[in-house]
ZATI-131485 format. One line per field, with one value per residue (C-alpha): residue number from 1; x, y, z. Coordinates in pm, 1 decimal, padded with zeros to 6 digits. Each point is the difference from the previous one (the first is absolute). Example, Ala and Ser with C-alpha at 12.3 -4.5 7.8 and 13.67 -1.06 7.14 Angstrom:
2
n	c(1 2)
x	c(01230.0 00137.0)
y	c(-00450.0 00344.0)
z	c(00780.0 -00066.0)
***
This chain:
572
n	c(1 2 3 4 5 6 7 8 9 10 11 12 13 14 15 16 17 18 19 20 21 22 23 24 25 26 27 28 29 30 31 32 33 34 35 36 37 38 39 40 41 42 43 44 45 46 47 48 49 50 51 52 53 54 55 56 57 58 59 60 61 62 63 64 65 66 67 68 69 70 71 72 73 74 75 76 77 78 79 80 81 82 83 84 85 86 87 88 89 90 91 92 93 94 95 96 97 98 99 100 101 102 103 104 105 106 107 108 109 110 111 112 113 114 115 116 117 118 119 120 121 122 123 124 125 126 127 128 129 130 131 132 133 134 135 136 137 138 139 140 141 142 143 144 145 146 147 148 149 150 151 152 153 154 155 156 157 158 159 160 161 162 163 164 165 166 167 168 169 170 171 172 173 174 175 176 177 178 179 180 181 182 183 184 185 186 187 188 189 190 191 192 193 194 195 196 197 198 199 200 201 202 203 204 205 206 207 208 209 210 211 212 213 214 215 216 217 218 219 220 221 222 223 224 225 226 227 228 229 230 231 232 233 234 235 236 237 238 239 240 241 242 243 244 245 246 247 248 249 250 251 252 253 254 255 256 257 258 259 260 261 262 263 264 265 266 267 268 269 270 271 272 273 274 275 276 277 278 279 280 281 282 283 284 285 286 287 288 289 290 291 292 293 294 295 296 297 298 299 300 301 302 303 304 305 306 307 308 309 310 311 312 313 314 315 316 317 318 319 320 321 322 323 324 325 326 327 328 329 330 331 332 333 334 335 336 337 338 339 340 341 342 343 344 345 346 347 348 349 350 351 352 353 354 355 356 357 358 359 360 361 362 363 364 365 366 367 368 369 370 371 372 373 374 375 376 377 378 379 380 381 382 383 384 385 386 387 388 389 390 391 392 393 394 395 396 397 398 399 400 401 402 403 404 405 406 407 408 409 410 411 412 413 414 415 416 417 418 419 420 421 422 423 424 425 426 427 428 429 430 431 432 433 434 435 436 437 438 439 440 441 442 443 444 445 446 447 448 449 450 451 452 453 454 455 456 457 458 459 460 461 462 463 464 465 466 467 468 469 470 471 472 473 474 475 476 477 478 479 480 481 482 483 484 485 486 487 488 489 490 491 492 493 494 495 496 497 498 499 500 501 502 503 504 505 506 507 508 509 510 511 512 513 514 515 516 517 518 519 520 521 522 523 524 525 526 527 528 529 530 531 532 533 534 535 536 537 538 539 540 541 542 543 544 545 546 547 548 549 550 551 552 553 554 555 556 557 558 559 560 561 562 563 564 565 566 567 568 569 570 571 572)
x	c(-14145.8 -00267.8 00292.8 00221.5 -00227.2 00010.0 00282.5 00248.6 -00231.9 00063.3 00345.0 00074.0 -00192.8 00199.7 00302.4 -00060.3 00001.4 00334.0 00141.7 -00088.5 00080.7 00205.7 -00218.7 -00261.2 -00157.5 -00237.1 -00363.2 00087.3 -00170.7 -00307.3 00119.7 00168.1 -00324.5 -00153.9 00213.7 -00037.2 -00358.3 -00058.0 00344.1 -00146.7 -00432.5 00003.3 00235.0 -00255.5 -00317.3 00210.4 00056.2 -00365.1 -00072.7 00246.8 -00212.1 -00297.6 00115.1 00306.1 00101.5 -00141.4 00156.2 00336.0 00019.0 -00087.5 00254.6 00247.2 -00086.6 00024.3 00341.8 00189.5 00070.3 00105.1 00248.3 00116.9 00037.6 00330.7 00197.4 00047.3 00344.0 00036.9 -00211.3 00219.6 00114.9 -00249.2 -00298.5 00219.3 -00215.4 -00275.5 00105.8 00107.5 -00375.1 -00103.9 00209.0 -00103.0 -00377.4 00101.9 00156.4 -00344.7 -00168.3 00209.6 00000.3 -00390.1 -00034.4 00014.9 00307.9 -00035.8 -00123.1 00324.7 00226.9 -00196.2 00081.1 00337.0 00046.2 -00067.9 00133.8 00319.1 -00036.2 -00062.0 00325.9 00167.4 -00068.2 00244.7 00312.4 -00217.3 00123.6 -00046.1 00350.3 00180.3 00111.4 00385.9 00076.4 00383.0 00041.2 -00197.0 00158.3 00200.6 -00098.9 -00027.6 -00068.1 -00121.5 00235.2 00341.9 00072.7 -00061.5 -00197.2 00060.6 -00293.9 -00251.7 -00285.2 -00346.4 -00254.5 -00244.4 -00018.1 -00275.2 00059.5 -00277.3 -00029.8 -00248.0 -00075.1 -00009.0 00014.9 00169.1 00209.2 -00195.1 -00313.5 00147.2 -00094.0 00293.6 00183.2 -00317.3 00021.3 -00327.1 -00327.5 -00229.2 00080.7 -00136.7 00109.5 00271.2 00031.0 00142.3 00284.9 00059.5 -00023.4 00300.2 00199.4 00014.7 00091.9 00278.9 00132.0 -00119.6 00209.8 -00166.9 00222.1 -00031.0 00059.6 -00176.1 00201.2 -00291.5 -00382.0 -00076.1 -00148.9 00255.9 00307.7 00013.0 -00115.7 00270.2 00255.1 -00178.8 00029.6 00355.6 00198.3 00067.0 -00064.1 -00287.6 00235.1 00291.9 -00258.0 -00214.8 -00299.8 -00137.8 -00350.0 -00302.0 -00015.9 00385.1 00193.6 00234.1 00342.3 -00047.3 00420.5 -00078.0 00013.5 -00333.8 -00070.1 -00260.2 00205.3 00297.6 -00200.8 -00223.8 00410.0 00013.3 -00335.0 -00163.7 -00427.6 -00060.8 -00372.5 -00103.0 -00344.1 -00083.6 -00250.8 00053.8 00104.8 00269.7 00155.3 -00073.1 00256.7 00119.5 00243.0 00206.9 -00086.3 -00074.2 00332.8 00046.6 -00356.3 -00192.6 -00341.7 -00051.2 -00362.4 -00088.9 -00302.5 -00232.6 -00293.8 00037.4 00002.3 00319.3 00243.3 -00274.7 00063.5 -00317.6 -00144.8 -00352.1 -00174.8 00161.0 -00095.7 -00325.1 -00052.0 00119.6 -00293.1 -00271.5 00100.9 00185.6 00296.4 00221.1 00334.8 00169.7 00368.1 -00049.1 -00125.8 -00119.1 00309.6 -00261.2 00003.5 00356.1 00105.5 -00299.2 00219.6 00326.8 -00205.6 -00067.4 00310.8 00218.3 -00199.4 00030.3 00397.4 00257.5 00355.0 00179.6 -00212.6 00061.0 -00339.1 -00085.9 -00334.0 -00000.1 -00314.6 -00170.7 -00263.0 00138.5 00056.4 -00262.8 -00264.8 -00135.5 -00283.4 00048.7 -00301.8 -00219.5 00152.3 00314.2 -00050.5 -00193.8 00306.3 00203.4 00077.2 00063.5 00338.1 -00044.4 -00346.8 00085.9 00353.1 00040.0 -00185.3 -00206.4 -00091.9 00271.3 00245.1 -00047.4 00021.4 00332.8 00142.4 -00128.3 00151.9 00332.4 -00043.1 -00054.4 00303.8 00243.6 -00043.7 -00153.2 -00287.4 -00329.5 -00291.4 -00308.1 -00305.5 -00152.3 00254.1 00020.6 -00147.0 -00247.4 -00301.3 00136.1 00321.5 00005.5 -00303.0 00243.5 00242.2 -00134.8 -00107.0 00317.9 00078.6 -00236.0 00197.5 00266.8 -00204.2 -00111.8 00296.5 00088.0 -00255.0 00095.7 00359.9 -00155.5 -00205.6 00325.0 00162.2 -00229.6 00079.7 00337.9 00275.8 00111.7 00378.7 -00051.4 00193.6 -00203.3 00073.0 -00263.3 00132.6 -00179.0 00085.0 -00102.9 -00161.9 -00307.7 -00021.6 -00261.1 -00015.8 00412.2 00074.8 -00274.9 00014.6 -00302.4 -00136.3 00258.3 00315.7 00311.0 00059.7 00231.4 00194.9 -00014.3 -00021.9 -00411.4 00090.8 00317.0 00048.8 -00180.0 00007.5 00181.4 -00107.5 00236.6 -00039.9 00280.9 00326.5 00181.5 -00257.6 -00061.2 -00374.1 -00066.4 00305.6 -00043.1 00212.0 00031.1 00262.1 -00058.8 -00017.5 -00000.9 -00341.9 00284.1 00089.3 -00342.5 00157.9 00344.3 -00243.3 -00164.6 00307.8 00132.4 -00307.6 00062.2 00370.1 00188.3 00220.7 -00122.4 -00064.0 -00289.6 -00190.8 00242.7 -00108.1 00121.1 00305.8 00093.3 00329.6 -00054.1 -00115.1 -00224.8 00079.4 -00194.6 -00325.9 -00147.8 -00330.5 -00089.8 -00358.9 -00047.7 -00360.9 -00251.6 -00278.2 -00244.6 -00294.5 -00097.4 00010.1 -00001.2 00359.5 00117.8 00348.3 00148.9 00097.4 00399.1 00227.7 00136.5 00236.7 00062.8 00288.3 -00034.2 00280.2 -00022.5 -00293.9 00112.7 -00210.4 00101.9 -00253.1 00093.2 -00242.3 -00039.9 00110.7 00031.6 00258.2 -00119.9 00124.1 -00239.2 00103.3 -00217.9 00069.7 -00180.3 -00171.6 -00170.7 -00300.8 00233.9 -00101.3 00258.1 00269.3 00279.2 00167.9 00312.8 00260.0 -00056.2 00318.8 00002.4 -00348.7 -00079.0 00180.1 -00161.9 -00338.8 00129.4 -00029.6 -00343.9 -00150.4 -00291.1 00193.2 -00164.5 -00312.9 -00368.4 -00054.0 -00339.9 -00344.3 -00258.6 00241.7 -00195.7 -00369.4 00151.8 00053.7 00363.4 00098.2 00332.4)
y	c(00447.1 -00216.6 -00244.6 00208.4 00119.8 -00341.8 -00154.3 00324.2 -00009.2 -00373.3 00011.3 00226.2 -00242.5 -00289.6 00234.5 00094.8 -00379.1 -00090.3 00276.8 00001.5 -00347.5 00053.0 00145.2 -00277.7 -00244.9 -00279.0 00061.2 00374.1 -00099.7 00078.0 00375.7 -00000.1 -00178.7 00232.8 00274.8 -00123.9 -00012.6 00358.4 00145.8 -00241.3 00094.9 00369.1 -00154.7 -00263.0 00225.1 00193.2 -00285.7 -00100.4 00328.3 00016.5 -00351.0 00183.4 00333.4 00010.9 00377.8 00101.0 -00370.5 00107.5 00296.7 -00046.0 -00320.2 00262.3 00241.9 -00231.1 -00242.2 00367.6 00081.7 -00329.1 -00024.2 00374.4 -00179.1 -00171.9 00265.3 00004.5 00026.0 -00244.0 -00264.3 -00345.8 -00201.0 -00203.7 00155.0 -00009.7 -00281.8 00202.0 00271.5 -00278.2 -00112.3 00313.5 00067.4 -00356.4 00143.3 00257.8 -00217.8 -00145.0 00294.5 00088.2 -00320.0 -00031.8 00336.1 00280.3 00159.4 00266.0 -00153.6 -00224.3 00283.3 00222.7 -00334.3 -00060.9 00316.4 00033.0 -00360.0 00185.5 00318.5 -00237.4 -00204.3 00303.3 00123.7 -00235.3 -00037.9 -00156.0 -00061.1 00313.4 00155.2 -00012.1 00260.7 -00082.3 -00313.4 00100.1 00105.4 -00326.8 -00241.8 -00286.3 00141.3 -00252.4 00264.9 -00278.3 -00326.0 00032.1 -00469.1 -00240.7 -00250.4 -00112.6 -00292.6 -00110.0 00224.8 00017.9 -00192.3 00239.2 00386.5 00196.9 00463.5 00173.0 00387.5 00211.7 00322.3 00294.7 -00150.3 00214.3 -00087.1 00116.0 -00205.9 -00323.3 -00077.0 -00152.4 00395.9 00195.9 00423.8 00023.9 00191.8 -00271.0 -00295.0 -00313.9 -00403.3 -00122.1 -00398.3 -00120.7 00210.2 -00026.4 -00348.7 -00040.9 00253.7 -00189.5 -00321.3 00245.0 00339.6 00345.4 00281.0 00313.3 00283.9 -00099.4 00282.6 -00054.1 00132.1 00277.4 -00026.0 -00162.1 -00375.3 -00063.8 00193.2 -00183.3 -00382.1 00049.8 00012.2 -00248.1 -00258.4 00097.2 00184.5 00208.2 00461.8 00037.7 00409.1 -00243.6 -00172.1 00309.2 -00160.4 00356.4 -00025.5 -00245.0 -00106.1 -00083.8 -00269.3 -00172.4 00006.4 -00378.3 -00066.7 00049.2 -00331.9 -00117.9 -00236.3 -00208.6 -00049.6 -00039.2 -00281.0 -00175.1 -00134.1 -00129.9 -00209.4 00200.4 00019.9 00357.6 00219.5 00340.5 00075.1 00370.2 00297.1 00236.2 00102.7 00223.4 -00352.0 -00069.8 -00276.2 00324.5 00113.9 -00262.5 -00179.9 -00275.8 -00143.7 -00359.7 -00110.1 -00267.0 00159.1 00392.0 00046.4 00384.6 -00065.1 00096.4 -00041.4 -00133.9 00353.8 00071.4 00044.3 00121.0 00455.7 00167.4 00045.1 00116.5 -00297.7 -00088.3 00245.0 -00018.1 -00378.2 00166.5 00159.6 -00165.4 -00229.5 -00323.4 00060.5 00111.9 00182.2 -00074.3 00170.7 -00179.7 -00274.7 -00091.8 -00181.6 -00267.4 -00049.2 -00015.5 -00231.7 -00236.2 -00050.4 -00057.5 -00261.4 -00183.2 -00008.7 -00038.0 -00314.8 -00119.8 -00036.4 -00125.8 00049.1 00282.3 00287.8 00362.2 00158.5 00374.8 00178.0 00389.5 00106.7 00358.8 00005.6 00289.6 00212.0 00306.4 00056.7 -00204.6 -00226.7 -00204.5 -00260.9 00118.6 -00267.8 00148.4 00305.5 -00038.7 -00235.1 00331.7 00146.2 00382.7 -00024.6 00445.9 00113.9 00372.1 -00102.0 -00038.9 00090.4 00244.4 00414.1 00051.4 -00225.6 00086.9 00323.8 -00016.8 -00163.2 00274.8 00267.7 -00217.5 -00080.1 00393.0 00109.5 -00274.6 -00135.0 00369.8 -00151.0 00210.8 -00104.5 00105.3 00094.1 -00345.1 -00183.2 -00222.1 -00261.5 00007.0 -00193.1 -00340.0 -00048.8 -00266.1 -00199.1 00011.3 -00137.9 -00213.3 -00207.5 00025.5 -00194.8 -00217.7 -00111.4 -00083.3 -00206.3 -00199.0 -00061.9 -00126.8 -00281.9 -00063.1 -00116.2 -00203.9 -00166.0 -00062.3 -00106.0 -00282.2 -00155.4 00033.2 -00291.4 -00132.9 00174.9 00270.1 00337.0 00242.0 00390.1 00279.7 00349.8 00361.7 00171.9 00322.7 00125.5 00373.7 00281.1 00017.7 00377.6 00033.9 00366.0 00091.5 -00264.5 -00185.2 -00383.5 -00013.5 -00063.8 00003.7 00434.0 -00049.0 -00233.5 00076.3 -00308.7 -00010.6 -00186.8 -00114.6 -00194.6 -00352.2 -00294.9 -00352.7 -00281.6 -00363.1 -00368.5 -00243.0 -00124.6 00247.8 00211.0 -00063.7 00000.1 00343.2 00165.5 00396.8 00209.4 00362.2 00079.7 00179.7 -00265.3 00062.2 -00158.6 -00159.9 -00237.0 -00243.2 -00056.9 -00162.4 -00177.2 -00164.0 -00102.5 -00131.8 -00203.6 -00169.3 -00076.5 00219.3 00231.2 00389.9 00295.2 -00043.6 00216.4 00035.2 -00187.8 00093.5 -00187.9 00124.5 00242.5 00212.1 00346.5 00166.3 00340.7 00251.1 -00143.0 00199.7 00066.5 00207.7 00103.5 00211.4 00083.8 -00235.3 -00017.9 -00292.8 00191.4 00373.6 00289.1 00377.5 00143.8 00364.5 -00101.7 -00121.3 -00397.2 -00067.2 -00252.4 -00077.2 -00217.7 -00132.1 -00132.3 -00237.5 -00036.7 -00161.6 00167.6 00385.7 00042.4 00250.3 00123.1 00238.0 00182.2 00222.9 00348.8 -00234.4 -00219.9 -00136.1 -00234.7 -00183.1 -00171.1 -00252.4 -00134.0 00325.6 00113.4 -00342.3 00205.8 00212.8 00311.3 00261.8 -00055.0 00159.3 00212.3 -00161.4 00066.5 -00241.6 -00095.7 -00329.0 -00073.2 00311.7 -00181.8 -00305.2 00165.9 00124.2 -00426.6 -00018.8 00104.2 -00178.8 -00250.6 -00320.9 -00025.8 -00088.2 -00372.9 -00072.3 00178.5 -00003.6 00175.0 00337.1 -00280.3 -00097.5 00394.2 00041.7 00352.0 00186.5)
z	c(07734.4 00227.1 00032.1 00108.6 00237.6 00159.2 -00007.0 00135.9 00352.0 00028.8 -00123.1 00238.6 00292.5 -00100.1 00007.9 00361.6 00112.7 -00235.1 00211.6 00281.0 00067.3 00286.0 00178.3 -00049.5 00260.4 -00054.7 -00091.2 -00082.1 -00346.2 00093.9 -00023.4 -00319.9 -00165.5 00080.3 -00074.6 -00332.2 -00043.3 00101.6 -00232.1 -00304.3 00039.4 -00121.0 -00309.4 -00042.8 00010.1 -00261.7 -00213.9 00040.4 -00126.5 -00362.3 -00078.9 00021.2 -00133.9 -00114.0 00015.3 00346.1 00104.1 -00129.2 00133.0 00357.8 00077.0 -00204.8 00272.6 00282.4 -00141.5 00014.0 00330.0 00089.4 -00337.0 00125.0 00304.5 -00120.4 -00010.1 00383.0 00092.2 00216.5 -00187.5 00048.3 -00222.8 00011.3 -00180.6 -00365.7 -00105.5 00110.6 -00284.2 -00229.9 00010.7 -00050.9 -00345.8 -00086.5 -00032.2 -00172.9 -00243.0 -00024.4 -00041.7 -00249.8 -00154.0 -00028.0 -00234.6 00297.6 -00043.9 00219.3 00272.0 -00052.4 00022.3 00328.6 00189.2 -00085.2 00013.0 00352.6 00086.9 -00152.4 00174.1 00378.9 -00061.6 -00066.2 00327.8 00147.3 00170.6 00209.5 00381.1 00272.3 00002.9 00345.6 00202.8 -00045.4 -00125.7 -00113.4 00421.7 00120.6 -00244.9 00184.4 00336.3 00289.3 00277.3 00223.1 00001.7 00069.7 -00005.1 -00111.7 00130.4 00380.4 00043.9 -00107.1 00105.5 00076.4 -00169.2 00014.9 00046.1 -00003.7 -00014.4 00102.2 -00083.7 00157.6 -00167.3 00148.5 00343.8 00303.3 00279.5 00230.3 -00105.8 00152.6 00283.7 00051.0 00010.9 00056.4 -00033.1 -00200.8 00156.6 -00113.5 -00072.4 -00142.2 00189.4 -00176.9 00148.3 -00310.9 -00063.4 00341.6 00023.3 -00236.7 00201.5 00286.3 -00214.9 -00202.5 00047.9 -00029.5 -00222.4 00170.6 -00224.9 -00341.8 -00221.2 -00363.6 -00253.8 -00177.9 00140.5 -00335.4 -00083.7 -00296.6 00117.9 00352.2 -00162.8 -00207.9 00296.2 00196.2 -00307.3 -00164.9 00293.5 -00214.4 00068.3 -00209.1 -00097.6 -00096.9 -00195.1 -00185.0 00129.3 00212.9 -00075.4 -00077.2 -00339.6 -00048.9 -00074.5 00181.0 -00207.2 -00116.3 00028.4 00388.8 00262.5 00022.6 00316.4 -00160.3 -00312.1 00304.6 00123.1 -00309.1 -00078.6 00288.7 -00089.8 00181.2 -00118.3 00005.6 00039.4 00063.5 00062.2 -00040.4 00105.4 -00209.3 -00299.0 00040.2 00007.0 -00328.9 -00136.1 -00259.7 00328.4 -00021.9 00340.8 -00203.6 -00051.5 00124.4 00083.9 -00152.5 00085.9 -00007.7 00078.1 -00091.9 -00222.2 00206.0 -00300.8 -00307.3 -00117.0 00140.3 -00305.9 -00249.4 -00021.3 00108.5 -00413.7 00065.1 -00084.7 00338.0 00161.2 -00172.4 00156.3 00302.5 00010.1 -00083.5 00268.6 -00246.9 00212.9 00273.0 00001.3 00308.3 00049.1 00360.1 00172.0 00316.8 00213.6 00083.2 -00357.0 -00020.7 00351.0 -00248.2 -00266.9 00193.1 00218.8 -00427.4 -00083.8 00303.4 00017.3 -00354.9 00019.9 00212.3 00060.6 00127.2 -00040.8 00014.3 00021.7 -00025.7 00073.5 -00024.7 00297.1 -00146.4 00211.3 00211.5 -00296.9 -00033.0 -00043.0 00333.6 -00014.6 00289.0 00064.9 00266.9 00259.6 00004.4 00083.4 00314.9 00076.9 00004.1 00337.6 00077.2 00194.5 -00021.8 -00010.6 -00097.6 -00135.8 -00350.3 -00203.4 00185.2 -00159.5 00247.7 -00120.7 -00352.5 00052.2 00180.1 -00284.1 -00203.6 00130.3 -00019.0 -00401.0 00020.4 00173.1 -00085.8 -00373.2 -00085.4 -00175.9 00098.0 -00001.8 -00186.1 00212.5 00103.4 -00162.4 00294.0 00103.8 00275.3 00157.6 -00123.5 00039.8 00313.7 -00164.4 -00279.7 00254.1 00159.7 -00380.0 -00044.0 00241.2 -00043.1 -00289.7 00165.8 00196.7 -00332.2 -00133.9 00302.4 -00070.7 -00298.7 00059.8 00316.5 -00304.3 -00189.6 00304.8 00050.6 -00349.1 00059.3 -00029.8 00403.7 00020.5 -00303.6 00035.0 -00013.3 -00031.5 00036.3 -00086.6 -00090.3 -00291.5 00100.8 00264.9 00001.0 00086.1 00194.4 00126.2 00107.4 -00136.3 -00172.8 -00274.4 00037.4 -00030.5 -00351.4 -00066.6 -00262.9 00057.2 00263.9 00278.7 00281.4 00269.8 -00091.6 -00337.9 -00031.6 00345.6 -00020.4 00204.4 -00084.1 00119.9 -00011.9 00035.8 -00070.7 00012.6 00188.4 00186.2 00340.8 00105.6 00223.5 -00083.2 -00091.4 -00217.9 00016.7 -00182.6 -00395.9 -00239.5 -00371.3 -00209.9 -00238.9 00287.1 -00071.9 -00337.3 00218.2 00274.3 -00286.6 -00155.9 00323.6 00085.8 -00344.4 00065.6 -00165.5 00169.0 -00014.8 00258.1 00099.2 00326.4 00304.5 00347.9 00334.2 -00042.6 -00299.5 00054.2 -00342.8 00024.8 -00263.0 -00144.4 -00135.4 -00135.7 -00316.4 -00015.7 -00325.9 -00181.1 -00297.9 00076.7 -00174.9 00279.7 00068.9 -00082.0 -00066.0 00189.8 -00066.9 -00031.0 00097.1 -00077.2 -00282.3 00040.9 00134.1 00031.4 00372.5 00162.2 00343.3 00186.8 00262.3 00211.3 00360.9 00157.2 -00197.2 -00294.3 -00302.8 -00262.5 -00267.7 -00266.9 -00178.9 00177.7 00328.7 00192.3 00370.0 00227.3 00262.4 00241.2 00050.5 00371.2 00132.8 -00318.2 -00135.6 -00131.3 -00215.1 00143.7 00068.2 -00324.8 00061.4 -00307.5 -00091.7 -00320.3 -00236.0 -00083.6 -00277.3 00064.0 -00229.5 -00330.1 00152.9 -00058.1 -00355.1 -00119.1 00036.2 -00298.6 -00173.4 -00161.3 -00220.7 -00125.1 00111.1 -00113.9 00188.8 -00074.0 00240.2 00284.3 -00030.8 00084.8 00264.4 00138.5 -00044.9 -00145.7 -00076.6)
***
């Protein structure tokens, strides 16, 4: 059993290296070696004890090995772990042959139980529905394509916090994003399909409506048959790499298809199930359990990968820094300008929206539940985070090859105080969380142009494909004549952080048709005129018509496959 106590964690550490080959960069070996040593150390100690005191040491090693063996029962374990199970079986057979049948039988039973926990891949939402779907691609090759295509997705960045758009009370300088606007086309009225990272990125990287695919929440996998921008470009000879800031986009959600390098491993522990030995080592400070990483690290790793290769390249960089909790560097906080002192975030503003929520949403507040005092400071911190993200975009732009085609897109926004929903996203589809900016710099986009027409996030995928020489429907410039039909946004109520709720979680559906926006939830159906009421303060009751039936399609659907969402704050 002492041998098992050593071999099992070592085998798991080696599996981490083999299974994470697509997220491996030169220089990462030291971290894996250190992890192997930490995993094996308690087993080595137990083995020494077993040599001196066989019964006590063997029992200690067995206690240490047991939770690691149970890790094999993880239903999301990749098939690469099969050889680890095989090694444990061999150890069990060896113990049996050494006239210790009880030990051998126990090890074999545990290994068999682990192997019986498969199938090992996480379920997807609607494989049958998504099979063969090519939402963005509408034609064949039309040219050679650009040598370097770059997609930068900004998590939780509101449109009004870009200096080139404006409108926020607290405004941080965004010189690099504004500079991109001067070189390309700014879309001021992008429409996110959902105020959640997973569904929004599904739209941008497949061109599909995530609602039709069943990707309704974070942690639900994209159907394997859905089209993927990376896979299409890879088939055309592009070198593809993705660098992520949070495990919401872990490769198990299915967006990794087509990427040569998918950098979603924040440390060698990323894929091991959180057993008690791992938690113990974490509490002792031996290891870190990270579910997100700084944009500086993301950009640094993307730069290393970009400079290590050559030829046509597709690079996706995901920056998570503007997401809650807001923890900006002091220099960025100092740079924020209070454009409208006493405006959003003031005690009067918070009280007004609390009263709106009570009147229109029919959700009363408990005494003392309405945020007070520090709301303006937190709004300033959010604006500072946007300024920090802008600086990260600037660092990335410095290393891109000349002539690169660049598309910067926010996945969704953030509700600051609007509608009494303070500093959160996920529960509602108001403009605060589904209005997003796009900036496109590349062929087909005129410098300094602006588009104010509502544009769905799905068009991002088509633009990337067009730059790669594939005919597809992308972002529409002012000179395109195609009119956009009603654009849908939805939510099932999953939220980015915990809060006190007095009403049950419910789905919402919004349809944007020009300046008209319809919002349907359980028991309510409203219309807003965004030209005269951009803050959506004055709902007009209207018949739900066919939108009610569409709302009923939004259910839980799919299977969560990403662990750690709760650690990031996401709750249902």
